[in-house]
TORPA-4810 file (N, C-alpha, C, O; in nm, 3 decimals):
<nodes>
NODE_1_-1.105_15.225_-12.644_-1.116_15.136_-12.615_-0.982_15.035_-12.671_-0.931_14.945_-12.604_M
NODE_2_-0.944_15.071_-12.797_-0.856_15.011_-12.858_-0.713_15.001_-12.813_-0.638_14.916_-12.860_S
NODE_3_-0.674_15.088_-12.721_-0.552_15.023_-12.609_-0.597_14.954_-12.609_-0.563_14.889_-12.708_D
NODE_4_-0.726_14.869_-12.514_-0.803_14.779_-12.414_-0.760_14.682_-12.494_-0.663_14.614_-12.459_D
NODE_5_-0.824_14.660_-12.611_-0.782_14.564_-12.686_-0.648_14.511_-12.750_-0.610_14.394_-12.741_Y
NODE_6_-0.584_14.607_-12.812_-0.442_14.547_-12.826_-0.359_14.488_-12.727_-0.275_14.406_-12.764_T
NODE_7_-0.368_14.515_-12.614_-0.275_14.472_-12.447_-0.444_14.336_-12.425_-0.430_14.226_-12.370_A
NODE_8_-0.511_14.362_-12.454_-0.576_14.222_-12.408_-0.550_14.113_-12.550_-0.498_14.003_-12.540_G
NODE_9_-0.580_14.150_-12.628_-0.545_14.043_-12.725_-0.417_13.953_-12.747_-0.398_13.836_-12.782_F
NODE_10_-0.334_14.067_-12.709_-0.122_14.068_-12.763_-0.138_13.918_-12.623_-0.097_13.803_-12.631_A
NODE_11_-0.202_13.976_-12.527_-0.161_13.904_-12.392_-0.240_13.740_-12.420_-0.189_13.657_-12.345_A
NODE_12_-0.353_13.681_-12.512_-0.374_13.602_-12.466_-0.352_13.532_-12.606_-0.413_13.425_-12.618_L
NODE_13_-0.276_13.573_-12.714_-0.229_13.533_-12.848_-0.291_13.470_-12.905_-0.383_13.420_-12.842_G
NODE_14_-0.283_13.443_-13.011_-0.345_13.386_-13.174_-0.414_13.237_-13.140_-0.520_13.208_-13.194_S
NODE_15_-0.339_13.127_-13.032_-0.387_13.033_-13.043_-0.507_13.039_-12.943_-0.615_12.982_-12.954_A
NODE_16_-0.477_13.096_-12.873_-0.600_13.090_-12.741_-0.747_13.146_-12.786_-0.859_13.100_-12.765_T
NODE_17_-0.685_13.309_-12.882_-0.819_13.294_-12.927_-0.859_13.227_-13.027_-0.976_13.230_-13.065_L
NODE_18_-0.778_13.167_-13.074_-0.839_13.109_-13.238_-0.966_13.009_-13.188_-1.073_12.992_-13.245_G
NODE_19_-0.907_12.939_-13.038_-1.022_12.839_-12.966_-1.129_12.884_-12.858_-1.185_12.822_-12.768_E
NODE_20_-1.141_13.071_-12.920_-1.238_13.098_-12.830_-1.303_13.253_-12.928_-1.307_13.370_-12.888_S
NODE_21_-1.334_13.211_-13.029_-1.434_13.223_-13.122_-1.348_13.331_-13.222_-1.417_13.423_-13.264_G
NODE_22_-1.236_13.329_-13.255_-1.115_13.365_-13.304_-1.148_13.328_-13.471_-1.248_13.258_-13.483_G
NODE_23_-1.098_13.356_-13.568_-1.093_13.287_-13.695_-0.955_13.269_-13.741_-0.907_13.359_-13.811_R
NODE_24_-0.876_13.155_-13.709_-0.730_13.147_-13.764_-0.726_13.094_-13.891_-0.800_13.006_-13.936_P
NODE_25_-0.618_13.164_-13.959_-0.554_13.207_-14.075_-0.473_12.994_-14.055_-0.438_12.916_-13.967_M
NODE_26_-0.488_13.004_-14.258_-0.422_12.887_-14.291_-0.248_12.886_-14.219_-0.189_12.992_-14.201_T
NODE_27_-0.182_12.742_-14.183_-0.087_12.817_-14.118_0.053_12.844_-14.236_0.172_12.874_-14.224_P
NODE_28_-0.050_12.810_-14.360_0.098_12.894_-14.427_0.098_13.033_-14.358_0.212_13.042_-14.311_R
NODE_29_0.039_13.131_-14.332_0.117_13.231_-14.297_0.131_13.201_-14.187_0.059_13.142_-14.107_V
NODE_30_0.270_13.262_-14.179_0.317_13.277_-14.045_0.447_13.357_-14.058_0.499_13.388_-14.165_R
NODE_31_0.493_13.386_-13.936_0.570_13.483_-13.880_0.686_13.507_-14.007_0.724_13.405_-14.063_P
NODE_32_0.745_13.644_-14.056_0.893_13.613_-14.132_0.989_13.663_-14.068_1.097_13.656_-14.126_A
NODE_33_0.987_13.709_-13.971_1.090_13.690_-13.883_1.049_13.635_-13.705_0.938_13.597_-13.667_W
NODE_34_1.160_13.645_-13.630_1.120_13.533_-13.510_1.129_13.652_-13.454_1.210_13.740_-13.483_R
NODE_35_1.013_13.657_-13.340_0.954_13.729_-13.287_0.852_13.877_-13.292_0.833_13.964_-13.206_G
NODE_36_0.791_13.858_-13.450_0.705_13.949_-13.476_0.574_13.917_-13.466_0.515_13.825_-13.522_A
NODE_37_0.516_14.034_-13.362_0.416_14.060_-13.276_0.340_14.139_-13.331_0.412_14.235_-13.359_R
NODE_38_0.178_14.172_-13.385_0.082_14.230_-13.372_-0.022_14.209_-13.351_-0.072_14.103_-13.388_V
NODE_39_-0.111_14.327_-13.265_-0.264_14.342_-13.247_-0.280_14.450_-13.245_-0.242_14.547_-13.179_S
NODE_40_-0.383_14.416_-13.382_-0.420_14.588_-13.436_-0.499_14.553_-13.506_-0.484_14.441_-13.556_A
NODE_41_-0.638_14.647_-13.545_-0.745_14.634_-13.645_-0.706_14.612_-13.775_-0.590_14.644_-13.799_P
NODE_42_-0.750_14.580_-13.837_-0.687_14.536_-13.989_-0.755_14.668_-14.099_-0.847_14.748_-14.080_A
NODE_43_-0.688_14.652_-14.186_-0.713_14.727_-14.327_-0.698_14.672_-14.442_-0.598_14.688_-14.512_Y
NODE_44_-0.841_14.569_-14.488_-0.756_14.476_-14.589_-0.709_14.563_-14.729_-0.724_14.683_-14.755_P
NODE_45_-0.642_14.447_-14.812_-0.586_14.509_-14.957_-0.618_14.397_-15.055_-0.604_14.284_-15.010_V
NODE_46_-0.657_14.408_-15.172_-0.649_14.307_-15.249_-0.579_14.352_-15.378_-0.615_14.456_-15.433_T
NODE_47_-0.479_14.275_-15.429_-0.397_14.286_-15.537_-0.454_14.235_-15.674_-0.540_14.147_-15.681_C
NODE_48_-0.399_14.296_-15.781_-0.363_14.200_-15.897_-0.292_14.157_-15.892_-0.189_14.207_-15.847_S
NODE_49_-0.302_14.039_-15.934_-0.213_13.902_-15.947_-0.073_13.947_-15.988_-0.075_14.026_-16.083_T
NODE_50_0.064_13.913_-15.933_0.147_13.977_-15.975_0.196_14.121_-15.941_0.316_14.142_-15.959_A
NODE_51_0.124_14.216_-15.897_0.099_14.353_-15.910_0.086_14.379_-15.727_0.041_14.314_-15.633_D
NODE_52_0.159_14.522_-15.747_0.142_14.545_-15.583_0.105_14.712_-15.540_0.131_14.766_-15.432_N
NODE_53_0.036_14.774_-15.661_0.024_14.902_-15.646_-0.107_14.960_-15.542_-0.126_15.074_-15.501_L
NODE_54_-0.179_14.848_-15.520_-0.290_14.876_-15.414_-0.227_14.847_-15.293_-0.279_14.895_-15.192_A
NODE_55_-0.110_14.770_-15.279_-0.055_14.850_-15.105_0.034_14.939_-15.120_0.082_14.986_-15.017_I
NODE_56_0.090_15.000_-15.278_0.153_15.133_-15.244_0.030_15.204_-15.168_0.047_15.224_-15.047_H
NODE_57_-0.094_15.246_-15.225_-0.193_15.324_-15.207_-0.268_15.294_-15.043_-0.317_15.375_-14.965_V
NODE_58_-0.252_15.140_-15.032_-0.318_15.164_-14.855_-0.193_15.221_-14.768_-0.203_15.293_-14.669_A
NODE_59_-0.074_15.175_-14.827_0.020_15.255_-14.669_-0.003_15.416_-14.694_0.031_15.499_-14.610_V
NODE_60_-0.050_15.442_-14.789_-0.052_15.634_-14.793_-0.181_15.611_-14.753_-0.215_15.729_-14.744_A
NODE_61_-0.308_15.530_-14.712_-0.449_15.576_-14.722_-0.492_15.564_-14.613_-0.575_15.626_-14.548_E
NODE_62_-0.388_15.420_-14.581_-0.485_15.350_-14.440_-0.465_15.440_-14.280_-0.367_15.500_-14.237_A
NODE_63_-0.553_15.426_-14.241_-0.538_15.483_-14.048_-0.431_15.439_-14.003_-0.368_15.334_-14.017_P
NODE_64_-0.416_15.541_-13.941_-0.249_15.516_-13.859_-0.303_15.365_-13.765_-0.424_15.340_-13.755_A
NODE_65_-0.227_15.301_-13.719_-0.235_15.198_-13.647_-0.325_15.058_-13.669_-0.381_14.982_-13.590_G
NODE_66_-0.309_15.058_-13.825_-0.375_14.986_-13.892_-0.279_14.874_-13.876_-0.180_14.905_-13.809_S
NODE_67_-0.284_14.728_-13.929_-0.223_14.622_-14.009_-0.294_14.600_-14.120_-0.409_14.556_-14.121_V
NODE_68_-0.204_14.639_-14.248_-0.283_14.605_-14.345_-0.298_14.430_-14.371_-0.183_14.392_-14.351_L
NODE_69_-0.367_14.331_-14.398_-0.419_14.241_-14.459_-0.401_14.243_-14.590_-0.451_14.334_-14.656_V
NODE_70_-0.322_14.136_-14.653_-0.382_14.146_-14.822_-0.350_14.006_-14.864_-0.287_13.917_-14.806_V
NODE_71_-0.414_14.009_-14.987_-0.433_13.879_-15.071_-0.364_13.971_-15.199_-0.390_14.087_-15.231_N
NODE_72_-0.293_13.901_-15.242_-0.190_13.887_-15.347_-0.248_13.866_-15.472_-0.198_13.932_-15.564_V
NODE_73_-0.351_13.782_-15.503_-0.382_13.675_-15.585_-0.331_13.551_-15.600_-0.274_13.483_-15.515_G
NODE_74_-0.360_13.518_-15.742_-0.255_13.373_-15.774_-0.098_13.350_-15.773_-0.025_13.252_-15.787_H
NODE_75_-0.085_13.435_-15.758_0.080_13.416_-15.746_0.172_13.471_-15.640_0.239_13.574_-15.637_E
NODE_76_0.153_13.358_-15.541_0.281_13.403_-15.443_0.344_13.456_-15.390_0.343_13.537_-15.297_Q
NODE_77_0.478_13.359_-15.518_0.625_13.389_-15.490_0.674_13.509_-15.568_0.755_13.514_-15.661_A
NODE_78_0.604_13.607_-15.508_0.670_13.767_-15.557_0.719_13.848_-15.428_0.656_13.801_-15.333_R
NODE_79_0.808_13.955_-15.381_0.853_13.972_-15.281_0.784_14.123_-15.331_0.838_14.212_-15.396_G
NODE_80_0.611_14.113_-15.264_0.563_14.217_-15.296_0.595_14.348_-15.180_0.563_14.463_-15.211_Y
NODE_81_0.640_14.328_-15.085_0.683_14.402_-14.966_0.851_14.403_-14.942_0.912_14.296_-14.937_W
NODE_82_0.913_14.518_-14.930_1.017_14.490_-14.838_1.102_14.615_-14.760_1.017_14.685_-14.705_G
NODE_83_1.166_14.640_-14.749_1.236_14.750_-14.674_1.178_14.897_-14.699_1.150_14.976_-14.609_E
NODE_84_1.164_14.919_-14.831_1.108_15.084_-14.885_0.939_15.106_-14.839_0.886_15.212_-14.806_V
NODE_85_0.880_14.975_-14.847_0.742_14.964_-14.814_0.755_14.972_-14.636_0.649_15.007_-14.585_L
NODE_86_0.849_14.951_-14.555_0.832_14.895_-14.431_0.822_15.036_-14.394_0.717_15.079_-14.345_T
NODE_87_0.949_15.132_-14.420_1.013_15.259_-14.413_0.866_15.322_-14.436_0.788_15.358_-14.348_T
NODE_88_0.851_15.325_-14.554_0.674_15.405_-14.569_0.576_15.416_-14.494_0.519_15.521_-14.462_A
NODE_89_0.542_15.278_-14.451_0.478_15.223_-14.358_0.483_15.245_-14.229_0.375_15.257_-14.170_A
NODE_90_0.608_15.255_-14.153_0.632_15.346_-14.023_0.608_15.499_-14.026_0.576_15.567_-13.929_Q
NODE_91_0.625_15.534_-14.130_0.645_15.689_-14.129_0.478_15.707_-14.163_0.466_15.829_-14.151_S
NODE_92_0.371_15.666_-14.191_0.217_15.636_-14.142_0.166_15.602_-14.035_0.046_15.618_-14.011_R
NODE_93_0.246_15.553_-13.957_0.199_15.522_-13.838_0.118_15.352_-13.853_0.041_15.299_-13.773_G
NODE_94_0.160_15.308_-13.961_0.120_15.192_-13.951_0.226_15.083_-13.869_0.343_15.110_-13.842_L
NODE_95_0.135_14.918_-13.827_0.189_14.872_-13.734_0.194_14.751_-13.726_0.185_14.702_-13.614_V
NODE_96_0.214_14.630_-13.889_0.215_14.573_-13.904_0.204_14.497_-14.059_0.262_14.559_-14.148_G
NODE_97_0.165_14.426_-14.081_0.133_14.329_-14.233_0.111_14.214_-14.236_0.209_14.160_-14.185_L
NODE_98_0.016_14.114_-14.276_-0.041_13.998_-14.291_-0.053_13.985_-14.454_-0.140_14.040_-14.521_V
NODE_99_0.031_13.918_-14.495_0.027_13.917_-14.671_0.014_13.758_-14.663_0.074_13.692_-14.577_I
NODE_100_-0.073_13.698_-14.763_-0.066_13.547_-14.827_-0.017_13.541_-14.932_-0.079_13.483_-15.020_D
NODE_101_0.100_13.594_-14.958_0.212_13.621_-15.024_0.376_13.645_-15.003_0.394_13.641_-14.882_G
NODE_102_0.500_13.668_-15.070_0.594_13.691_-14.994_0.661_13.837_-14.992_0.651_13.945_-15.049_G
NODE_103_0.729_13.780_-14.901_0.782_13.971_-14.893_0.952_13.899_-14.928_0.997_13.787_-14.953_V
NODE_104_1.002_14.033_-14.911_1.198_13.992_-14.909_1.259_14.101_-14.805_1.177_14.159_-14.733_R
NODE_105_1.374_14.129_-14.793_1.429_14.231_-14.726_1.395_14.199_-14.594_1.348_14.284_-14.517_D
NODE_106_1.423_14.034_-14.549_1.357_14.035_-14.379_1.421_14.089_-14.313_1.366_14.158_-14.228_V
NODE_107_1.559_14.085_-14.317_1.678_14.132_-14.173_1.636_14.255_-14.174_1.606_14.288_-14.059_D
NODE_108_1.618_14.351_-14.262_1.589_14.478_-14.265_1.431_14.525_-14.165_1.414_14.609_-14.076_A
NODE_109_1.320_14.404_-14.244_1.195_14.426_-14.145_1.211_14.350_-14.006_1.155_14.410_-13.914_L
NODE_110_1.266_14.248_-13.976_1.366_14.269_-13.814_1.384_14.356_-13.764_1.322_14.385_-13.662_E
NODE_111_1.515_14.466_-13.836_1.580_14.531_-13.803_1.486_14.664_-13.785_1.502_14.736_-13.686_A
NODE_112_1.389_14.695_-13.882_1.246_14.787_-13.784_1.213_14.775_-13.709_1.179_14.863_-13.630_H
NODE_113_1.201_14.601_-13.688_1.077_14.568_-13.599_0.939_14.565_-13.631_0.841_14.556_-13.558_G
NODE_114_0.952_14.575_-13.772_0.792_14.557_-13.801_0.751_14.433_-13.829_0.801_14.366_-13.919_F
NODE_115_0.617_14.380_-13.720_0.595_14.283_-13.740_0.533_14.227_-13.886_0.430_14.272_-13.937_P
NODE_116_0.588_14.156_-13.923_0.539_14.052_-14.120_0.482_13.931_-14.088_0.554_13.843_-14.041_V
NODE_117_0.378_13.913_-14.104_0.336_13.777_-14.106_0.291_13.711_-14.265_0.181_13.740_-14.312_F
NODE_118_0.377_13.628_-14.335_0.383_13.572_-14.504_0.337_13.468_-14.499_0.296_13.400_-14.405_S
NODE_119_0.345_13.447_-14.636_0.380_13.269_-14.667_0.474_13.259_-14.727_0.457_13.165_-14.804_T
NODE_120_0.575_13.302_-14.741_0.707_13.279_-14.836_0.781_13.376_-14.785_0.738_13.460_-14.705_M
NODE_121_0.975_13.364_-14.856_1.041_13.475_-14.880_1.046_13.482_-15.055_1.080_13.378_-15.112_I
NODE_122_1.023_13.563_-15.111_1.066_13.564_-15.225_1.169_13.708_-15.296_1.203_13.800_-15.223_A
NODE_123_1.191_13.705_-15.384_1.290_13.805_-15.423_1.252_13.841_-15.518_1.290_13.958_-15.529_L
NODE_124_1.159_13.792_-15.657_1.110_13.810_-15.740_1.025_13.965_-15.697_0.969_13.987_-15.589_R
NODE_125_1.037_14.086_-15.847_0.942_14.196_-15.748_0.826_14.185_-15.836_0.809_14.117_-15.937_G
NODE_126_0.727_14.292_-15.758_0.574_14.274_-15.813_0.575_14.382_-15.935_0.669_14.461_-15.920_A
NODE_127_0.509_14.405_-16.031_0.494_14.542_-16.105_0.353_14.646_-16.004_0.283_14.618_-15.907_T
NODE_128_0.365_14.758_-16.084_0.300_14.856_-16.028_0.212_14.939_-16.103_0.221_15.061_-16.119_K
NODE_129_0.108_14.844_-16.158_0.013_14.977_-16.245_-0.138_14.878_-16.260_-0.220_14.920_-16.341_Q
NODE_130_-0.168_14.765_-16.193_-0.247_14.683_-16.174_-0.369_14.741_-16.151_-0.336_14.858_-16.127_E
NODE_131_-0.485_14.735_-16.143_-0.592_14.729_-16.062_-0.625_14.663_-15.924_-0.609_14.541_-15.920_P
NODE_132_-0.672_14.729_-15.800_-0.695_14.667_-15.717_-0.806_14.739_-15.600_-0.894_14.818_-15.632_G
NODE_133_-0.774_14.683_-15.428_-0.876_14.754_-15.384_-0.836_14.749_-15.252_-0.784_14.654_-15.195_W
NODE_134_-0.868_14.881_-15.198_-0.806_14.893_-15.051_-0.932_14.985_-14.960_-0.981_15.098_-14.971_V
NODE_135_-0.954_14.864_-14.862_-1.089_14.883_-14.762_-1.190_14.771_-14.768_-1.268_14.759_-14.674_G
NODE_136_-1.194_14.677_-14.885_-1.310_14.630_-14.901_-1.223_14.514_-14.852_-1.103_14.487_-14.837_A
NODE_137_-1.386_14.439_-14.829_-1.325_14.315_-14.756_-1.215_14.211_-14.790_-1.301_14.135_-14.836_P
NODE_138_-1.124_14.154_-14.803_-1.046_14.069_-14.850_-1.046_13.977_-14.791_-1.079_13.981_-14.673_S
NODE_139_-1.003_13.839_-14.863_-0.982_13.696_-14.834_-0.832_13.640_-14.826_-0.770_13.583_-14.916_M
NODE_140_-0.790_13.670_-14.696_-0.644_13.627_-14.675_-0.654_13.477_-14.561_-0.741_13.453_-14.477_V
NODE_141_-0.526_13.390_-14.601_-0.535_13.296_-14.546_-0.601_13.210_-14.536_-0.593_13.136_-14.438_G
NODE_142_-0.705_13.188_-14.649_-0.857_13.123_-14.610_-0.917_13.191_-14.491_-0.961_13.110_-14.409_D
NODE_143_-0.929_13.306_-14.462_-1.046_13.376_-14.394_-1.070_13.527_-14.469_-0.984_13.595_-14.525_V
NODE_144_-1.223_13.559_-14.451_-1.246_13.702_-14.499_-1.213_13.826_-14.368_-1.242_13.840_-14.249_E
NODE_145_-1.140_13.897_-14.468_-1.085_13.980_-14.298_-1.187_14.134_-14.381_-1.171_14.177_-14.496_V
NODE_146_-1.285_14.183_-14.277_-1.305_14.341_-14.306_-1.228_14.430_-14.244_-1.151_14.402_-14.152_S
NODE_147_-1.251_14.579_-14.308_-1.165_14.682_-14.176_-1.224_14.680_-14.085_-1.346_14.666_-14.084_A
NODE_148_-1.138_14.697_-13.961_-1.164_14.689_-13.830_-1.227_14.595_-13.757_-1.294_14.615_-13.656_G
NODE_149_-1.190_14.428_-13.841_-1.183_14.336_-13.776_-1.024_14.327_-13.679_-0.946_14.415_-13.713_D
NODE_150_-0.982_14.249_-13.587_-0.887_14.262_-13.481_-0.802_14.112_-13.577_-0.860_14.012_-13.620_W
NODE_151_-0.697_14.136_-13.585_-0.585_14.097_-13.595_-0.445_14.109_-13.473_-0.385_14.201_-13.417_I
NODE_152_-0.440_13.956_-13.474_-0.386_13.909_-13.386_-0.236_13.776_-13.419_-0.245_13.654_-13.419_V
NODE_153_-0.119_13.859_-13.442_-0.025_13.754_-13.478_0.079_13.734_-13.390_0.130_13.816_-13.314_G
NODE_154_0.101_13.643_-13.403_0.253_13.600_-13.290_0.336_13.482_-13.367_0.331_13.457_-13.487_D
NODE_155_0.413_13.416_-13.265_0.455_13.301_-13.292_0.384_13.172_-13.376_0.434_13.107_-13.469_A
NODE_156_0.236_13.153_-13.306_0.178_13.055_-13.325_0.078_13.070_-13.461_-0.022_13.001_-13.482_D
NODE_157_0.129_13.176_-13.544_0.044_13.204_-13.657_-0.034_13.356_-13.612_0.015_13.432_-13.529_G
NODE_158_-0.145_13.378_-13.675_-0.234_13.450_-13.688_-0.433_13.418_-13.676_-0.500_13.328_-13.726_V
NODE_159_-0.472_13.530_-13.590_-0.621_13.526_-13.588_-0.682_13.615_-13.615_-0.626_13.724_-13.610_T
NODE_160_-0.817_13.608_-13.655_-0.890_13.730_-13.683_-0.972_13.716_-13.588_-1.024_13.608_-13.559_V
NODE_161_-0.998_13.855_-13.511_-1.107_13.850_-13.430_-1.231_13.897_-13.538_-1.165_13.975_-13.608_V
NODE_162_-1.339_13.900_-13.585_-1.438_13.989_-13.659_-1.490_14.096_-13.557_-1.536_14.069_-13.446_P
NODE_163_-1.477_14.220_-13.610_-1.534_14.351_-13.545_-1.630_14.297_-13.457_-1.601_14.260_-13.343_Q
NODE_164_-1.747_14.290_-13.508_-1.867_14.270_-13.413_-1.881_14.168_-13.324_-1.993_14.140_-13.281_V
NODE_165_-1.771_14.102_-13.286_-1.741_13.979_-13.184_-1.681_14.036_-13.114_-1.706_13.997_-13.000_H
NODE_166_-1.586_14.138_-13.118_-1.456_14.171_-13.037_-1.408_14.099_-12.846_-1.334_14.025_-12.781_V
NODE_167_-1.552_14.221_-12.840_-1.589_14.178_-12.706_-1.633_14.068_-12.649_-1.596_14.057_-12.532_D
NODE_168_-1.700_13.981_-12.691_-1.750_13.836_-12.663_-1.633_13.758_-12.692_-1.640_13.655_-12.625_D
NODE_169_-1.518_13.761_-12.770_-1.401_13.675_-12.831_-1.293_13.748_-12.709_-1.240_13.669_-12.630_V
NODE_170_-1.279_13.813_-12.702_-1.201_13.866_-12.571_-1.239_13.855_-12.453_-1.151_13.868_-12.367_L
NODE_171_-1.394_13.826_-12.402_-1.374_13.739_-12.282_-1.380_13.623_-12.276_-1.343_13.557_-12.180_A
NODE_172_-1.443_13.565_-12.417_-1.432_13.393_-12.376_-1.249_13.338_-12.381_-1.213_13.224_-12.350_A
NODE_173_-1.165_13.439_-12.424_-1.022_13.423_-12.425_-0.985_13.459_-12.301_-0.870_13.422_-12.280_G
NODE_174_-1.034_13.515_-12.210_-0.991_13.561_-12.084_-1.038_13.420_-11.972_-0.992_13.374_-11.868_R
NODE_175_-1.130_13.394_-12.043_-1.202_13.245_-11.939_-1.119_13.125_-12.018_-1.088_13.035_-11.940_R
NODE_176_-1.082_13.107_-12.134_-0.964_12.975_-12.157_-0.845_12.986_-12.084_-0.779_12.892_-12.040_R
NODE_177_-0.812_13.146_-12.070_-0.690_13.121_-12.037_-0.681_13.135_-11.866_-0.572_13.112_-11.813_A
NODE_178_-0.793_13.172_-11.784_-0.817_13.134_-11.649_-0.815_12.940_-11.647_-0.741_12.864_-11.584_E
NODE_179_-0.882_12.923_-11.703_-0.958_12.771_-11.713_-0.795_12.682_-11.743_-0.761_12.572_-11.699_K
NODE_180_-0.707_12.790_-11.846_-0.604_12.666_-11.882_-0.506_12.686_-11.720_-0.449_12.593_-11.662_E
NODE_181_-0.509_12.807_-11.683_-0.423_12.842_-11.552_-0.451_12.758_-11.436_-0.359_12.719_-11.364_E
NODE_182_-0.582_12.724_-11.411_-0.619_12.595_-11.362_-0.565_12.462_-11.360_-0.532_12.394_-11.262_H
NODE_183_-0.557_12.423_-11.528_-0.506_12.329_-11.537_-0.369_12.310_-11.490_-0.334_12.216_-11.419_Y
NODE_184_-0.303_12.390_-11.527_-0.157_12.434_-11.524_-0.134_12.372_-11.375_-0.070_12.270_-11.350_F
NODE_185_-0.193_12.447_-11.290_-0.182_12.386_-11.158_-0.212_12.250_-11.118_-0.131_12.191_-11.047_A
NODE_186_-0.303_12.202_-11.151_-0.348_12.055_-11.125_-0.218_11.934_-11.174_-0.168_11.830_-11.131_E
NODE_187_-0.210_12.011_-11.271_-0.137_11.889_-11.373_0.014_11.889_-11.254_0.043_11.791_-11.185_L
NODE_188_0.080_12.000_-11.256_0.166_12.023_-11.111_0.186_11.946_-10.972_0.278_11.919_-10.896_R
NODE_189_0.064_11.929_-10.982_0.024_11.844_-10.844_0.015_11.703_-10.867_0.001_11.626_-10.772_S
NODE_190_0.021_11.654_-11.011_-0.026_11.529_-10.997_-0.148_11.466_-11.118_-0.142_11.358_-11.176_G
NODE_191_-0.230_11.547_-11.129_-0.352_11.474_-11.212_-0.283_11.454_-11.346_-0.180_11.498_-11.396_R
NODE_192_-0.365_11.382_-11.380_-0.326_11.382_-11.585_-0.422_11.451_-11.653_-0.523_11.492_-11.597_T
NODE_193_-0.389_11.475_-11.828_-0.469_11.560_-11.901_-0.601_11.414_-11.902_-0.723_11.413_-11.913_T
NODE_194_-0.566_11.378_-11.896_-0.712_11.218_-11.900_-0.808_11.260_-11.800_-0.930_11.268_-11.820_L
NODE_195_-0.729_11.294_-11.653_-0.843_11.345_-11.556_-0.899_11.428_-11.603_-0.992_11.405_-11.679_Q
NODE_196_-0.859_11.561_-11.571_-0.847_11.690_-11.586_-0.973_11.740_-11.753_-1.041_11.840_-11.730_L
NODE_197_-0.993_11.682_-11.880_-1.053_11.681_-12.025_-1.197_11.535_-11.968_-1.313_11.529_-12.008_L
NODE_198_-1.128_11.443_-11.868_-1.263_11.320_-11.871_-1.260_11.301_-11.992_-1.353_11.330_-12.068_S
NODE_199_-1.096_11.226_-12.043_-1.092_11.181_-12.172_-1.112_11.044_-12.103_-1.078_11.017_-11.988_L
NODE_200_-1.203_10.919_-12.235_-1.260_10.827_-12.244_-1.090_10.736_-12.305_-1.078_10.739_-12.427_D
NODE_201_-0.989_10.674_-12.237_-0.892_10.602_-12.274_-0.931_10.484_-12.320_-0.844_10.407_-12.363_D
NODE_202_-1.055_10.449_-12.320_-1.089_10.294_-12.350_-1.042_10.248_-12.526_-0.995_10.140_-12.562_A
NODE_203_-1.075_10.363_-12.607_-1.044_10.329_-12.791_-0.867_10.264_-12.724_-0.876_10.147_-12.763_P
NODE_204_-0.770_10.269_-12.676_-0.626_10.286_-12.666_-0.603_10.152_-12.641_-0.650_10.099_-12.541_I
NODE_205_-0.521_10.076_-12.741_-0.470_9.939_-12.676_-0.363_9.963_-12.606_-0.287_10.058_-12.624_E
NODE_206_-0.350_9.864_-12.507_-0.148_9.873_-12.465_-0.115_9.787_-12.490_-0.192_9.690_-12.485_R
NODE_207_0.023_9.772_-12.533_0.113_9.658_-12.522_0.117_9.557_-12.426_0.201_9.468_-12.433_A
</nodes>
C-alpha cells in the first residue's frame, strides 16, 4: 500500500492535501532547491540546539524509504545538513529531509536529486555531541509529526498526513481534486468564481 500512498499523495500535492484534512507546516519550511518533491512516511528527529548528532544517528537507523523530519531546537541558523549527510542518506535508502532549520551545499543537494525542505540556507556547522531523540514524535514546522505520518512536500510547501487518517485524507483529496477539475471546466466556459462558490458580493463597494 505504501506505493499507492506515495503516488496518490504526490499526485494531489501539498496544497490540496492541506485543504483535505492534512496538516500544513508553517510557510517558513520550503524547498531548498527548485523542483524538490517528496511523498513518503516520516521518521521524526529532535536535536539538541546547535547539534546534529541525532540526525547522524537517524540516517544510520531510519527505515529505508523514510523522509527525516527534524526539529533542531532554538538555533535554526546553522547548516545541520549538507552533501555528506545527503550521500549517507541516499546510500541508506532514505528519500528526503524536512528540517525546521538550516542546510547548506544546496547545489550539491540538487545535483544529487535529494529533496530537502528547510527554513533557510546557513553556513555555520553544528556540533555532534549532544543528546537527541530519534523516532519519537517531534514538533516540526509547527506540526507534531510521528513516525509513519505521511509527508508530502513540493513547491507549495509541506503537509503532514497523520498515519491514522491517511485513507480518509487521500479520499478527501481526490474528491477535492475532482471538484476543482469541474470548476476549471466551468470557468473556461465563462462562469465566475462568484457563481461557482456561491459568494456574496454585497460587502464589496464599487467605484
